[in-house]
C-alpha positions as CSV (number, residue, x, y, z in Angstrom):
1,X,135.2,49.4,101.6
2,X,138.4,49.8,103.6
3,X,138.2,49.5,107.5
4,X,141.0,49.3,109.7
5,X,141.3,49.0,113.2
6,X,144.2,49.7,116.0
7,X,144.1,49.5,119.7
8,X,146.0,52.7,121.4
9,X,149.4,52.7,122.8
10,X,149.7,51.8,126.5
11,X,150.0,55.3,127.6
12,X,146.5,56.4,125.8
13,X,144.7,53.4,127.0
14,X,142.7,55.2,129.9
15,X,141.7,57.7,127.4
16,X,141.3,56.0,123.9
17,X,139.5,52.6,123.3
18,X,140.0,52.3,119.8
19,X,141.4,54.0,116.6
20,X,139.5,53.1,113.1
21,X,140.5,54.1,109.6
22,X,137.9,53.9,106.9
23,X,137.1,54.4,103.3
24,X,134.0,53.9,101.4
25,X,133.8,54.3,97.5
26,X,130.5,52.6,97.4
27,X,127.9,53.9,95.5
28,X,124.9,54.3,98.2
29,X,124.2,56.5,100.9
30,X,124.6,54.6,104.5
31,X,122.3,55.7,107.5
32,X,123.1,53.9,110.6
33,X,121.6,54.4,114.0
34,X,124.4,55.1,116.7
35,X,123.2,53.7,120.2
36,X,124.3,55.8,123.4
37,X,127.1,54.4,125.1
38,X,130.2,55.5,127.3
39,X,132.4,56.6,124.4
40,X,132.9,59.8,122.6
41,X,133.9,59.8,118.9
42,X,136.4,61.9,117.4
43,X,136.0,62.2,113.6
44,X,138.8,63.4,111.2
45,X,137.1,63.6,108.0
46,X,139.1,63.6,104.8
47,X,135.8,62.5,102.7
48,X,132.4,63.5,101.9
49,X,130.7,65.1,104.8
50,X,128.9,63.2,107.3
51,X,125.1,63.8,107.9
52,X,123.9,64.0,111.5
53,X,119.9,63.8,111.5
54,X,117.7,65.8,113.8
55,X,114.8,63.4,113.9
56,X,114.0,59.8,113.6
57,X,112.3,60.3,110.4
58,X,115.4,61.6,108.9
59,X,113.8,64.9,107.4
60,X,116.4,67.4,108.9
61,X,120.1,66.9,108.9
62,X,123.5,69.0,109.5
63,X,126.5,68.2,107.3
64,X,129.7,68.1,109.1
65,X,133.4,67.4,108.1
66,X,135.7,66.6,111.2
67,X,133.9,66.6,114.3
68,X,133.5,65.5,117.9
69,X,130.4,65.0,120.1
70,X,129.7,65.0,123.8
71,X,127.6,61.9,125.3
72,X,124.6,60.9,124.1
73,X,121.4,59.7,126.2
74,X,119.7,58.8,123.1
75,X,120.4,57.3,119.6
76,X,122.0,59.5,116.9
77,X,121.3,58.8,113.5
78,X,124.3,59.4,111.2
79,X,124.4,59.1,107.4
80,X,127.5,58.9,105.2
81,X,127.5,59.5,101.4
82,X,129.7,57.9,98.7
83,X,133.5,58.8,99.0
84,X,133.4,58.9,102.6
85,X,136.7,58.5,104.3
86,X,138.7,59.5,107.6
87,X,139.9,58.5,110.8
88,X,137.7,57.7,114.0
89,X,139.2,57.9,117.6
90,X,136.9,56.4,120.3
91,X,137.6,58.4,123.2
92,X,136.5,57.4,126.7
93,X,134.7,60.1,128.9
94,X,137.8,60.8,130.6
95,X,139.8,61.2,127.3
96,X,137.1,63.6,125.7
97,X,137.2,65.6,128.5
98,X,140.9,66.2,128.4
99,X,140.8,66.4,124.6
100,X,138.7,68.9,124.6
101,X,140.1,70.7,127.5
102,X,136.5,71.9,128.8
103,X,133.6,70.6,130.5
104,X,131.4,68.2,128.2
105,X,128.1,69.8,129.4
106,X,127.5,71.9,126.7
107,X,128.1,69.0,124.0
108,X,125.4,66.6,125.2
109,X,123.4,64.9,122.4
110,X,125.3,67.4,120.0
111,X,128.0,66.9,117.3
112,X,130.4,70.1,117.1
113,X,132.6,70.9,114.4
114,X,136.4,70.8,115.0
115,X,136.6,73.9,113.2
116,X,134.6,75.5,115.7
117,X,136.5,74.0,118.7
118,X,140.2,74.3,117.0
119,X,139.9,76.7,114.4
120,X,142.6,76.1,111.5
121,X,144.4,73.4,113.6
122,X,141.3,71.0,112.7
123,X,141.8,71.7,108.8
124,X,145.6,71.5,109.2
125,X,145.3,68.0,110.9
126,X,142.9,66.6,108.4
127,X,144.9,67.7,105.5
128,X,148.0,65.9,107.1
129,X,146.2,62.8,107.6
130,X,145.0,62.6,104.1
131,X,148.4,63.3,102.6
132,X,150.2,60.7,105.1
133,X,150.4,57.3,103.2
134,X,149.1,54.1,105.1
135,X,147.0,53.8,108.1
136,X,149.9,52.7,110.5
137,X,151.7,56.1,109.9
138,X,148.2,58.0,110.2
139,X,147.4,56.4,113.8
140,X,150.7,57.4,114.8
141,X,150.2,60.8,113.9
142,X,146.8,61.1,115.6
143,X,148.2,59.2,118.7
144,X,151.3,61.7,119.2
145,X,148.8,64.7,119.0
146,X,146.6,63.3,121.4
147,X,149.2,62.2,124.0
148,X,150.7,65.8,123.8
149,X,147.1,67.5,124.4
150,X,146.3,65.2,127.1
151,X,149.4,65.6,129.1
152,X,149.1,69.5,128.4
153,X,145.5,70.4,129.7
154,X,144.0,70.9,133.1
155,X,142.8,67.5,134.3
156,X,139.0,67.4,135.5
157,X,137.9,67.1,138.9
158,X,139.7,64.1,140.9
159,X,136.3,63.5,142.7
160,X,134.6,62.9,139.2
161,X,137.5,60.7,137.8
162,X,137.4,58.5,141.0
163,X,134.0,58.0,140.4
164,X,134.1,57.5,136.8
165,X,136.8,54.8,137.1
166,X,134.6,53.0,139.7
167,X,131.6,53.0,137.3
168,X,133.7,51.6,134.7
169,X,135.3,48.8,136.7
170,X,131.6,47.8,137.9
171,X,129.9,48.0,134.6
172,X,127.8,50.6,135.7
173,X,126.7,48.6,138.7
174,X,128.2,50.4,141.7
175,X,125.4,52.0,143.7
176,X,125.5,55.8,143.8
177,X,125.4,55.7,147.7
178,X,128.8,53.7,147.4
179,X,130.1,56.4,145.0
180,X,128.8,59.2,147.5
181,X,130.2,57.4,150.8
182,X,133.7,57.0,149.1
183,X,133.8,60.3,147.8
184,X,133.4,61.9,151.1
185,X,130.9,64.3,149.7
186,X,127.2,64.8,149.3
187,X,125.0,63.3,146.7
188,X,123.9,66.8,145.8
189,X,127.7,67.9,145.3
190,X,128.8,64.8,143.3
191,X,126.1,64.8,141.1
192,X,126.6,68.5,140.2
193,X,130.5,67.7,139.7
194,X,129.5,65.3,137.3
195,X,126.9,67.4,135.3
196,X,129.3,70.1,135.2
197,X,132.2,68.2,134.1
198,X,130.6,65.4,131.9
199,X,127.5,66.8,130.9
200,X,125.5,63.7,132.7
201,X,124.9,62.5,136.0
202,X,126.6,59.5,137.5
203,X,123.3,57.3,137.0
């Protein structure tokens, strides 16, 4: 098992929490329960497919290569087979919204293939990472791509981004009434903006 972690460059710090490279040549399938949180994984896979299970009993699953998700409000059950390997970018909610260049609502509690989102670019990226020697060079390549992508897409609503920063700074403890007052809009409008942009409400 090989596992390498790196913090993002300073310019990406608001959008990326961590980059992780892994390779697992072990002989057994590993199934993990991933709790919900405020990070969105971007998985660039150059090993065996990942299984996303549909239920707690692990009876039904979907196999995916490179993929991303929206936010989850429940546990996700994920399985990896021998020969798995790839690079995972743990995106903040703001980073995921900018990386995808579209609202996150349709992706809540879902894993979506990068092929479906980006077409040929996803396969090209996985191939380039596989052929690149060493994790530092792979991380550099992905960071360049992320930085270019984030700078080139239309940012989400400033109202949502401001409220999201307050939620993060307070560890989720700031009252909704405070967010509404500082946003200068109705609670209904703020909640609707959050749901449209991020797929979840501030609560």
